C-alpha positions in Angstrom: 0.7 -17.5 -33.3 2.4 -14.7 -32.1 1.0 -11.9 -29.9 2.4 -8.3 -28.9 1.3 -7.5 -25.9 1.7 -3.8 -24.6 1.8 -2.3 -21.0 -0.1 1.0 -20.8 0.7 4.3 -20.4 2.0 4.0 -16.6 5.0 3.0 -18.2 6.0 6.1 -19.9 7.0 5.0 -23.3 4.9 1.7 -24.2 7.0 -1.1 -23.7 6.1 -4.4 -25.9 7.0 -7.8 -24.9 6.3 -10.7 -27.0 5.8 -14.4 -27.2 4.1 -17.6 -28.3 1.5 -19.0 -26.6 -0.2 -22.6 -26.6 -3.4 -24.1 -28.6 -5.8 -22.6 -25.5 -4.9 -19.1 -25.2 -4.8 -15.9 -27.5 -8.7 -15.4 -26.9 -9.0 -11.7 -26.0 -11.0 -11.4 -23.0 -12.3 -8.5 -20.2 -13.2 -9.1 -16.9 -14.6 -7.2 -13.9 -11.5 -6.4 -11.5 -12.4 -6.2 -7.4 -10.1 -5.4 -4.8 -11.0 -6.3 -1.2 -9.9 -6.0 2.2 -9.6 -9.2 4.3 -11.5 -10.4 6.8 -11.6 -9.8 10.5 -8.4 -7.3 9.3 -10.0 -4.7 11.6 -9.5 -7.5 14.3 -6.4 -6.9 17.2 -3.5 -9.0 16.5 -0.2 -9.2 18.3 3.5 -8.3 16.4 6.6 -8.0 19.0 4.7 -8.7 22.1 2.2 -5.4 21.2 -1.1 -6.5 20.4 -2.2 -3.7 17.4 -5.9 -3.0 15.7 -6.3 -1.0 12.8 -9.0 1.5 12.6 -8.3 2.9 9.5 -6.2 1.4 6.8 -5.9 2.5 3.0 -4.2 1.2 0.3 -4.4 3.1 -3.4 -3.4 0.1 -6.3 -2.2 1.5 -9.5 -2.4 -1.0 -12.0 -2.2 -5.0 -12.0 -0.5 -7.3 -13.6 -0.4 -10.9 -15.2 2.3 -13.0 -15.8 2.3 -16.2 -17.7 6.3 -17.0 -16.2 7.5 -16.9 -12.3 8.7 -13.7 -11.2 11.3 -12.6 -13.5 15.3 -12.9 -12.5 15.4 -9.5 -14.9 13.7 -7.7 -12.4 17.3 -7.5 -10.6 18.3 -5.8 -13.6 17.9 -2.0 -14.1 14.5 -2.5 -15.7 11.1 -3.0 -14.5 8.9 -4.9 -16.8 9.2 -8.8 -16.5 10.5 -9.9 -19.6 7.6 -12.9 -19.8 4.6 -12.3 -21.2 1.2 -10.5 -19.6 -1.0 -12.9 -19.9 -3.4 -10.0 -18.2 -3.9 -6.5 -16.9 -6.1 -4.1 -14.6 -4.6 -1.2 -16.3 -6.3 1.4 -13.8 -6.3 2.5 -9.8 -8.8 2.0 -7.4 -8.5 3.3 -3.6 -9.4 0.2 -0.7 -10.9 0.3 2.3 -8.7 -2.7 3.8 -10.7 -3.3 6.6 -13.4 -3.4 4.6 -13.9 -7.2 3.3 -17.0 -6.8 0.4 -15.4 -6.2 -3.2 -14.4 -2.4 -4.3 -14.2 -2.4 -8.1 -11.1 -1.1 -10.1 -11.8 2.2 -12.1 -11.9 0.1 -15.6 -12.1 -3.0 -16.9 -9.2 -5.7 -17.2 -8.0 -7.3 -20.0 -6.0 -10.0 -21.8 -5.6 -13.3 -23.2 -7.3 -16.9 -21.7 -3.9 -18.4 -21.2 -2.8 -19.0 -17.6 -0.8 -16.7 -15.2 1.4 -17.5 -12.7 2.9 -14.6 -11.0 1.6 -11.4 -11.1 2.2 -8.0 -9.6 1.3 -4.9 -7.9 1.8 -1.5 -9.3 1.9 1.4 -6.1 1.8 4.3 -8.7 -0.5 7.2 -9.1 0.7 7.8 -12.8 3.6 7.0 -15.0 5.8 4.8 -12.8 8.9 6.3 -13.1 8.3 9.4 -12.6 6.9 11.5 -9.1 4.1 10.6 -7.5 1.7 12.4 -5.0 -0.5 10.3 -3.7 -0.1 8.4 -0.7 -0.3 4.3 -1.2 -1.3 3.8 2.1 -2.4 5.3 4.9 -2.7 3.5 8.2 -4.0 4.4 12.0 -4.0 2.1 15.1 -3.0 1.4 18.5 -0.6 -0.9 19.8 -0.7 -2.0 23.6 1.7 -3.9 25.8 2.4 -3.4 29.1 -0.7 -1.5 29.7 0.9 1.1 27.4 -1.2 2.5 24.3 0.5 4.2 21.3 -2.2 5.7 19.1 -0.4 5.4 15.8 -0.4 6.4 11.6 1.4 6.3 8.8 0.8 7.8 5.7 3.0 5.7 2.9 4.7 7.5 -0.2 7.3 6.5 -2.3 9.2 9.2 -4.2 13.4 9.4 -3.4 12.5 8.7 0.3 12.1 5.2 -0.8 15.0 5.4 -3.3 18.3 3.3 -2.7 21.1 5.7 -2.4 23.9 5.3 -5.1 26.4 2.8 -4.6 28.3 2.7 -7.9 28.8 6.2 -9.4 29.4 3.7 -12.8 25.8 2.9 -12.9 23.5 5.6 -11.1 20.3 3.8 -13.0 20.9 0.4 -11.6 18.1 0.4 -9.0 15.4 3.3 -10.4 12.0 3.9 -8.6 9.8 2.1 -10.2 11.6 -1.3 -8.6 10.1 0.4 -5.4 6.2 0.1 -7.1 6.3 -2.8 -7.8 5.0 -5.8 -5.5 5.9 -8.8 -7.5 3.7 -12.0 -6.2 3.8 -15.6 -6.8 2.5 -18.5 -7.6 -0.8 -18.6 -8.8 -2.8 -20.3 -11.6 -5.5 -18.4 -13.0 -7.0 -19.2 -16.2 -8.3 -15.9 -17.9 -11.9 -16.3 -20.0 -14.2 -13.6 -20.7 -16.5 -12.1 -18.9 -14.7 -13.5 -15.6 -14.7 -12.1 -12.4 -11.0 -10.9 -10.7 -10.6 -9.9 -7.1 -7.9 -9.1 -5.0 -7.6 -9.0 -1.1 -5.3 -7.2 0.9 -4.2 -8.0 4.4 -2.4 -5.4 5.8 -2.1 -7.1 8.9 0.6 -8.8 7.2 2.8 -6.2 6.8 3.9 -5.8 10.1 6.6 -7.8 11.1 8.2 -8.7 14.4 11.0 -5.9 14.6 8.2 -3.5 14.7 8.5 -1.5 18.3 5.6 0.8 18.6 7.1 2.6 22.1 9.9 4.4 19.5 8.1 6.2 17.2 7.9 9.9 17.4 4.7 11.8 18.1 3.0 13.5 15.0 4.5 16.9 15.7 8.1 15.7 15.2 10.3 16.8 12.2 10.5 12.8 12.0 6.6 12.7 11.0 6.7 16.1 9.1 9.6 15.8 6.5 9.6 12.1 5.1 8.6 13.0 1.4 8.9 16.6 0.8 6.8 16.0 -2.3 3.6 15.1 -0.5 3.7 17.7 2.9 1.5 16.7 5.9 0.5 18.5 8.9 0.5 16.9 12.6 -3.5 16.2 11.7 -3.0 14.4 7.9 -2.6 11.4 10.2 -6.0 11.3 11.8 -7.7 9.5 9.1 -11.8 9.4 8.7 -13.4 6.3 10.2 -15.0 4.3 7.8 -18.2 3.7 10.8 -18.3 6.0 13.6 -19.3 4.7 16.8 -22.9 5.1 17.7 -23.9 7.8 19.9 -20.4 9.0 19.4 -19.5 12.6 18.2 -16.4 12.7 19.9 -13.4 10.4 20.0 -12.6 9.5 16.4 -10.5 10.7 13.9 -11.0 13.6 11.8 -13.7 14.6 13.5 -14.2 18.5 14.6 -14.3 17.5 18.4 -11.4 18.8 20.5 -9.4 22.1 20.5 -5.7 23.2 20.4 -6.2 26.4 21.1 -4.6 28.4 24.0 -7.8 28.0 25.9 -7.0 24.1 26.4 -3.8 22.0 26.8 -2.7 20.3 23.2 -3.7 16.7 23.6 -6.8 17.4 26.4 -9.8 18.8 24.2 -12.2 16.3 24.1 -10.5 13.3 22.8 -11.6 9.9 23.8 -8.6 7.1 24.6 -5.2 7.5 23.3 -6.3 9.9 20.9 -5.0 13.4 21.0 -5.8 17.2 19.7 -3.4 18.4 17.3 -5.4 21.2 14.8 -8.8 20.9 16.4 -8.9 17.2 15.3 -8.2 14.0 17.1 -5.5 11.8 16.0 -2.9 9.5 17.1 0.0 10.9 18.6 2.6 9.2 16.8 3.7 8.0 13.7 5.7 5.6 11.5 7.9 8.1 9.5 7.3 7.9 5.5 11.2 7.5 4.9 13.7 4.8 4.4 16.7 7.1 5.9 15.5 9.0 8.8 17.4 9.4 11.7 16.2 9.5 15.5 13.1 8.5 17.4 11.0 5.2 14.6 13.7 5.3 12.2 14.2 1.7 11.5 10.4 1.6 11.8 10.1 3.3 8.6 12.0 0.9 6.9 10.5 -2.0 8.4 6.6 -1.4 7.5 7.8 -0.2 4.2 9.6 -3.6 3.4 6.5 -5.3 5.1 4.1 -3.5 2.2 6.8 -4.4 -0.9 7.6 -8.4 0.5 3.7 -9.0 2.3 3.8 -11.7 5.0 2.0 -14.9 5.0 -1.7 -14.0 3.6 -0.9 -10.4 3.2 -1.9 -11.0 -0.7 -4.1 -13.4 -2.3 -6.1 -12.9 -5.7 -8.6 -15.2 -7.3 -10.7 -15.5 -10.5 -14.2 -16.5 -10.8 -14.9 -17.7 -14.4 
């Protein structure tokens, strides 16, 4: 039997892929989809000699797609839709608290056919995969400690021209479209979809950090390197102060996004009532440093902006996994 499967409006113009399936597939199915953080993601881990602890971590996932073929070599060409057959899709978003291991439901049900997927894709987009996005895909906050020095840091990761590879051949200006920077290709898996099942994607942000990250080289959140990464999504120093999911018992200060400090003329910036390694910016306690939101930065922390984004797109061991319960 021949089926025509269409990717949704995230592609702009709908893309259609066709295939001949075996005898077990072709049955249409619907399922519930969740994303969740990994157990232990809030615990300290070691990177490049730094002891890192995330205090907030969120990821915006625009959609999931599941392919009956391995990651397509055609992805190296100027196209972003795999040439294989999509067994299933979850064509709607979820914003995941990655420090929470409890399942968090996507805004839509998943659907597809009762076939086996051997690879999958995570789409980091808030709409059309080829157009400008206005939502950060990742927000992070944490601390990194080495040799007794603690660096509080924040990261806002967007994917627009700030991540677009430069054109190397004027004859092929569209060789590396922005959609390639928004799709995480993953394999291998072996998921047999069935009607009424439950899909769970697990993301561990610790897998994004690699041994090249040097937190001691980061710029302060007040520097241009932190504020000008993506012109489409303006930020201020206080933007890096993410609200914690759970406040420490009995505390009213020292937590990001809490109005517990002052940087007015009466108190020097960075003093206020902030505790630990957090500083006061625009009357909000938050991190002192940032990981720049661009692949093309110069100066302090420039390489770190590239390294974090590469870690998100490629994922280290255990960064991304998926399971399906009938």
